[in-house]
Backbone bond lengths (Angstrom), bond angles and torsions (degrees), N, CA, C in turn:
res aa  C-N    CA-C-N  psi(-1)  N-CA   C-N-CA  omega(-1)  CA-C   N-CA-C  phi
1 M - - - 1.435 - - 1.529 116.82 -
2 H 1.376 109.16 -47.60 1.430 119.10 173.62 1.459 119.98 -45.39
3 A 1.310 112.74 -42.63 1.409 122.26 -175.52 1.528 109.72 -68.45
4 A 1.347 119.16 -44.82 1.401 130.01 170.53 1.446 110.47 -49.98
5 Y 1.375 115.72 -51.04 1.483 120.76 -178.20 1.481 110.63 -60.28
6 L 1.271 118.88 -51.45 1.403 123.08 -179.49 1.463 116.43 -56.26
7 T 1.456 114.24 -49.52 1.375 125.87 -177.87 1.584 105.74 -61.91
8 L 1.240 119.49 -50.54 1.411 117.45 -166.58 1.663 104.95 -75.78
9 T 1.208 120.07 -30.85 1.489 125.86 178.50 1.462 108.43 -63.63
10 V 1.362 121.32 -44.73 1.468 125.89 179.01 1.438 114.25 -67.71
11 V 1.289 116.90 -46.52 1.500 127.61 173.41 1.590 109.97 -59.48
12 A 1.225 118.12 -51.18 1.493 117.25 178.29 1.480 107.04 -64.94
13 A 1.123 124.57 -43.18 1.616 125.76 -175.06 1.483 101.64 -62.76
14 F 1.351 120.72 -51.12 1.503 120.69 176.87 1.560 114.47 -53.72
15 L 1.234 113.95 -45.09 1.559 117.30 -173.10 1.675 101.74 -66.78
16 A 1.439 115.34 -51.43 1.451 115.05 -177.22 1.561 111.35 -58.03
17 A 1.391 115.52 -43.36 1.580 118.46 -179.01 1.481 109.05 -64.62
18 S 1.320 121.68 -36.62 1.536 122.87 177.42 1.406 113.07 -64.02
19 A 1.329 115.99 -43.16 1.469 121.73 179.00 1.496 109.89 -64.05
20 A 1.385 115.86 -41.09 1.454 122.36 -172.71 1.452 106.46 -65.35
21 V 1.435 123.45 -43.25 1.422 126.88 -179.12 1.467 106.55 -61.42
22 T 1.319 122.46 -44.96 1.581 117.55 -178.29 1.410 107.33 -62.65
23 Y 1.319 124.54 -42.50 1.531 122.20 175.92 1.572 112.22 -62.83
24 L 1.282 119.81 -47.75 1.400 122.39 -174.13 1.585 114.88 -66.83
25 I 1.362 115.95 -25.84 1.468 121.91 -178.17 1.484 111.34 -89.71
26 G 1.381 117.58 -8.78 1.392 121.90 -172.02 1.538 117.93 69.05
27 H 1.352 113.66 32.47 1.441 120.57 171.31 1.562 110.57 -53.22
28 D 1.455 114.37 148.17 1.315 129.60 -179.85 1.620 110.88 -57.71
29 F 1.277 118.22 -43.97 1.476 121.48 -176.54 1.551 114.18 -55.70
30 P 1.339 117.83 -54.62 1.436 117.80 -179.61 1.480 110.46 -66.08
31 K 1.366 120.13 -32.61 1.494 119.63 171.35 1.482 114.60 -58.71
32 S 1.266 116.85 -41.51 1.451 121.25 -179.24 1.639 108.87 -72.43
33 Q 1.311 115.32 -32.74 1.513 113.10 176.08 1.435 110.64 -73.27
34 L 1.344 123.25 -34.35 1.391 121.33 175.31 1.507 115.22 -63.14
35 R 1.377 111.22 -47.09 1.520 114.59 171.96 1.528 113.07 -55.23
36 M 1.292 116.68 -46.41 1.368 120.34 -177.06 1.492 111.56 -54.96
37 K 1.384 113.87 -46.06 1.611 121.46 178.41 1.462 111.91 -80.23
38 R 1.341 116.93 2.25 1.501 123.24 179.36 1.537 108.47 52.23
39 L 1.320 116.29 53.38 1.492 130.78 170.09 1.499 107.23 -104.66
40 P 1.346 116.10 154.34 1.408 116.11 178.01 1.608 112.07 -78.65
41 L 1.357 114.21 143.56 1.403 114.53 -178.52 1.607 110.36 -69.92
42 S 1.296 121.03 -14.45 1.459 120.81 174.69 1.578 112.02 -61.77
43 W 1.308 114.91 -16.19 1.393 115.83 -177.26 1.521 112.35 -88.11
44 M 1.268 117.61 5.45 1.403 123.21 178.00 1.565 116.61 -61.04
45 P 1.371 110.68 -52.81 1.635 114.39 173.82 1.288 111.76 -59.47
46 R 1.436 126.13 -40.85 1.407 127.94 -171.62 1.565 105.72 -67.12
47 L 1.334 112.36 -46.65 1.510 115.84 -178.16 1.497 112.88 -64.08
48 G 1.326 118.54 -33.27 1.434 124.56 174.99 1.394 112.99 -67.76
49 A 1.389 115.98 -43.71 1.504 121.03 172.20 1.515 118.51 -57.47
50 V 1.258 112.93 -38.49 1.442 120.95 177.35 1.540 110.25 -65.75
51 L 1.371 116.83 -48.31 1.434 120.01 175.25 1.450 114.58 -63.98
52 A 1.316 120.37 -37.36 1.535 127.31 173.86 1.544 108.56 -59.01
53 A 1.334 113.99 -49.35 1.489 116.12 -178.46 1.500 111.73 -66.37
54 G 1.214 119.06 -35.26 1.608 128.26 179.59 1.661 101.40 -66.75
55 A 1.234 116.14 -44.99 1.538 111.20 -179.95 1.558 117.24 -69.39
56 A 1.425 110.73 -33.07 1.448 118.86 174.86 1.532 108.68 -66.09
57 G 1.282 120.55 -44.86 1.422 128.31 -179.31 1.462 109.76 -60.74
58 L 1.406 117.91 -42.04 1.385 115.00 -179.84 1.505 113.18 -61.20
59 L 1.374 112.33 -44.70 1.472 116.91 179.03 1.474 116.52 -62.46
60 A 1.398 111.66 -37.97 1.477 115.47 179.50 1.421 110.60 -68.15
61 G 1.323 117.29 -26.44 1.440 123.01 173.63 1.459 115.68 -57.22
62 L 1.269 117.21 -24.42 1.477 119.76 178.74 1.440 110.56 -64.43
63 A 1.415 117.43 -31.40 1.527 123.28 172.23 1.447 114.75 -85.34
64 V 1.443 112.68 -44.46 1.499 115.13 -174.61 1.538 101.85 -127.45
65 P 1.430 121.12 95.95 1.409 126.21 -169.61 1.509 112.73 -56.76
66 V 1.248 114.67 -33.79 1.646 117.51 178.72 1.674 103.85 -53.21
67 L 1.288 114.07 -45.89 1.539 117.38 -172.05 1.602 107.03 -60.87
68 G 1.342 114.07 -41.40 1.352 121.32 -175.36 1.678 108.51 -67.05
69 A 1.273 113.20 -38.12 1.440 120.54 178.27 1.586 111.38 -63.55
70 L 1.275 112.67 -48.21 1.528 117.59 176.92 1.484 114.58 -66.84
71 A 1.353 116.61 -30.99 1.461 121.49 177.94 1.518 109.05 -69.45
72 A 1.308 113.50 -42.72 1.460 121.21 -174.11 1.507 108.42 -70.10
73 A 1.340 117.99 -39.55 1.549 122.57 173.01 1.468 107.03 -59.63
74 G 1.185 114.81 -50.26 1.546 119.17 -177.44 1.503 113.75 -53.08
75 L 1.366 112.76 -42.24 1.502 119.51 -177.74 1.504 108.93 -74.70
76 V 1.328 124.18 -33.42 1.488 132.32 170.68 1.554 102.55 -53.20
77 L 1.336 117.22 -57.03 1.479 117.53 -173.44 1.475 113.97 -69.76
78 Y 1.430 119.94 -23.20 1.431 124.31 179.24 1.540 102.84 -72.19
79 F 1.401 123.58 -42.97 1.431 122.83 -179.74 1.415 113.44 -79.48
80 A 1.335 124.41 -16.67 1.442 123.22 162.96 1.400 109.07 -65.72
81 G 1.275 117.41 -43.87 1.578 114.94 -179.05 1.611 105.23 -67.12
82 A 1.190 120.98 -41.24 1.500 119.92 172.84 1.496 116.63 -49.83
83 L 1.315 114.15 -41.44 1.502 119.03 -177.20 1.539 103.89 -73.15
84 I 1.317 125.88 -39.75 1.375 125.03 174.58 1.554 113.00 -57.20
85 A 1.341 111.79 -43.02 1.499 115.57 -178.73 1.548 111.68 -67.96
86 H 1.344 120.15 -33.14 1.502 120.74 172.72 1.427 108.08 -69.36
87 L 1.337 125.42 -46.90 1.438 121.12 -173.35 1.553 110.29 -73.57
88 R 1.268 121.16 -29.91 1.462 120.58 172.92 1.541 114.45 -53.52
89 V 1.222 115.71 -35.89 1.452 118.13 -178.71 1.495 111.63 -97.83
90 G 1.242 121.23 -1.26 1.469 123.51 -179.92 1.509 114.65 86.44
91 S 1.322 114.86 15.25 1.531 115.71 179.81 1.522 108.29 -73.69
92 R 1.263 112.65 128.04 1.568 116.47 166.48 1.537 118.15 -102.88
93 D 1.370 115.80 7.99 1.394 121.54 179.66 1.622 109.76 -83.36
94 L 1.287 110.05 83.39 1.425 116.02 -170.06 1.601 112.62 -112.17
95 V 1.190 116.22 11.88 1.523 118.42 -179.93 1.495 109.54 -55.77
96 G 1.410 117.78 -60.82 1.415 123.47 -176.96 1.535 110.87 -54.82
97 W 1.432 116.83 -42.62 1.272 116.66 -175.43 1.656 113.70 -67.19
98 A 1.417 109.73 -34.73 1.473 118.07 175.50 1.565 113.34 -55.31
99 V 1.352 112.36 -47.75 1.507 122.52 178.81 1.465 108.85 -54.94
100 F 1.322 115.05 -56.60 1.434 120.41 -179.76 1.500 118.42 -57.95
101 S 1.413 111.45 -55.22 1.412 117.12 176.93 1.562 118.49 -63.21
102 T 1.228 117.46 -36.00 1.518 118.57 171.61 1.351 115.74 -60.11
103 T 1.418 116.27 -45.49 1.400 125.25 -173.93 1.708 104.71 -65.48
104 M 1.330 115.79 -50.24 1.434 116.30 175.09 1.438 116.87 -56.69
105 T 1.314 114.45 -44.98 1.477 113.73 -175.54 1.521 108.63 -67.87
106 A 1.394 120.04 -44.03 1.387 121.31 171.73 1.501 119.23 -52.24
107 T 1.356 115.18 -37.48 1.371 126.80 176.79 1.610 109.47 -63.75
108 L 1.374 110.18 -44.22 1.612 112.35 -179.99 1.493 108.40 -67.68
109 I 1.303 118.50 -43.10 1.339 116.95 -176.04 1.583 111.70 -64.32
110 V 1.268 120.46 -50.46 1.442 124.78 172.08 1.568 115.51 -53.62
111 T 1.226 113.29 -36.66 1.427 122.74 177.35 1.538 110.75 -62.31
112 L 1.254 110.03 -51.66 1.548 118.02 -173.95 1.508 106.66 -70.50
113 V 1.397 121.73 -33.68 1.462 121.87 175.20 1.522 106.36 -68.17
114 H 1.439 122.12 -38.35 1.498 119.00 -176.51 1.492 111.37 -70.48
115 L 1.318 119.73 -24.33 1.447 120.71 178.71 1.494 109.57 -54.38
């Protein structure tokens, strides 16, 4: 179980950090996603910061497991909000969301079991 915990934590942190970088550097993909979801572009740095904090929290959770659980729960909530934003505008392009959401949810479950 420890190997699954470590693997999922590292993969989830990598995914969240990668997404955070795209938001924080102003890449075109998150801009197009925000436009499609009819959300203000001014949210980009905030969303990037939330993702970066989640990634850092997951890694900090390797030393303090409660932090990892809180970070994973926050990321699960973040991607629940992303699903709502997709559905609100009628978007059915949910493959990327499914990858991120499934990874974060699995990380939360494994982290809670590991506590």
